[in-house]
N, C-alpha and C positions, 0 to 999 in steps of 0.2 A: 356708726349709721346703723338704724334699727333695718335688719332684713326684711321684717314683717311689713314695714310700710314702704310704699312707693318714691321712688325718688323726687316726682313731681309732687309730693303731697300737698294736699289745699288745707285750709282751715276746715276742722271739724264743725265748727259753731259761727259761722260767719256772722249772724246775725247779733248771737252776743259779744263777738269781738267789735261791730260796727257799734254798738250802744256804749261798750265800754270805751270805745275811743271818742265816742261823739261827746257824752258830757265834759271828759277833759278837756277836748278842742273846742267846745263852745264855751265854756266858763273862762278859759284863756283868750278865746278869739273876743268874745263881748267885751272883757276887761281891757284888753289893749285895743281894741277898735272903738269903744266908747269914749275914751280919753281925747279921741280926735273928732267924734261926731256929737259926743250927749254933754252937756254943760252941768247935768244934775248928777251931783255926788252921790244923794240918796238913791236914786233910781239904779246908778252903776252899783252901789253897796248890795241892795237888795238881790237885784237881777245876778251878779257874780257870784253871791255867796249861796243865793238858790240852786244854781247850775252846779255849784261846787258842791253843795249838799246831796244833790240828787246824784253827781257823781260819787260820792262818800258810798251812800246807801247800794246803787247798783254796783259798785265794786265789792263791798262788803258782803250784800246779801245774795246776787244774783252771779256775775261774771266770774268771781272766786270760787264759785262752787262749782259753775261749769266748766270754766277753762282750765283750773290748775287744782281740783278736788278739795279746796281747801275751804273753811269758814271759822271766822273767830267771832267772840262777843265777851263782853266784860261784865259781870256782875258783883253786886256787893253782899257778902255774906251776912248771917247774922251778927258777927263781931264788928261789923263796920267796915271791912276790909275788902279791899277789891280784889277779885279773883277773875283771872284769864282764863277762857274756857273756849278750847281747839275743837275743831272736828274735822277728819279728813276720811276719804275713801279708803277703803281697803288695799292691801299692797298690789294685789293685781290689777284694781281699776287704776291706780295712780300710775303703774307700770304702761299703761294702754293711754294714758292720755295723751293728745296731741302735741306734736313738739312745737308745731307753728303757733298755737294757741297757747301755748305755756309760756313761749317767747314774746308774745304780743304783750301778753298780761304783765309780765314783770318789766319789761320795757318800757313800757307806757307809763306804768306805775312810779317807777324812779324818774322818768323823764318829764313827767308832769310835776314833780317835786323840784327839780331843777330849774324848771321854766319859772314857777312860783320863787324861788330863791333869787333868780334873776331879776324877776321883775320887784322884788323886795328891795335890792342892791339900787335899782334905777329909783324906787321910791327916795330912798333914804338920800341917794345924790341930788335928787330936786328937792330936798325937805319937803314931802308932801305926806305928812305923818297921817292923814286921814286915808290916803290910797296905802298906805303902809298897813293900816287896821285890815282893810279888806284883803289884802295880799297875807297878811297874818292868818286870817280865819279861814282862808282857802288852803295856805301851806300846812295850817294845824291839821286840818282833815286829810290833806294828802300823807303827811306824815304819820298820823294816826293809822290810816290804811297799810304804809310801808312797815309800821311796826308789828300790826296784828298778823299781817300776813308770814312775815320774816319769823316771828315768833311760832306760828303755827306751822311753817314748813319745818322749823327745828323740832319741835313736837312730834311732827309726823316721820321725821327720820327717826326719831328716838323709838318710836313707837314701831316703824319698822326693825330695827336693829334688835328691839327687844323680842319681838316675834321671831325674827331668823335665829337669834340665841333660843329661845323658848324651843323652836322646831327642832334645831339641832340637839339641844339637849333630851328633847323626848325621845328623838330618834336613837341617839346613843344609848338611851337608858332602857328602851324597849329591847335595841340590838343584845345588850348586854342580859336581859331577864331571859330572853330567849336562849342566848349562847348557855346561861347557868341552868334553865329550864329542861334544856337536853340531857345533860349532865346526870 
């Protein structure tokens, strides 16, 4: 437990947390409830995918940066190859990130994907290929964020380790230089 943070720590970014959860919950809720009340597949498809796309964008560009200090994107280089780009806060800023915000970010990211997987299984069991298409699009967007942020987190850890190694090496080198310069 971090001694600098109070025991009853609250969310540092409650509005961001709210919107992070809102779009996930609204896409899932609309999809589930629409099956009960709406008989038009096109409306269900468009609204569910739109809500899921909004969730994807909010997570990738807003809540990921604010809640966990990470951001990712993918570019195509001059050779036509796909290149992952990662951005993270510096080591000190990452260490100060709110634990509850981070916990909410990662758990909702994974739980929403699990929910879409379960809905895909139900669509398969009920032989509803059209609804499986809706779930597939939403699951793809959810998994894209999981893969992007997981790779970004690994890259951030690698950068922190390189920074720590470089700092230790620099201090060792300066200590050696000062020891030999005195002689």
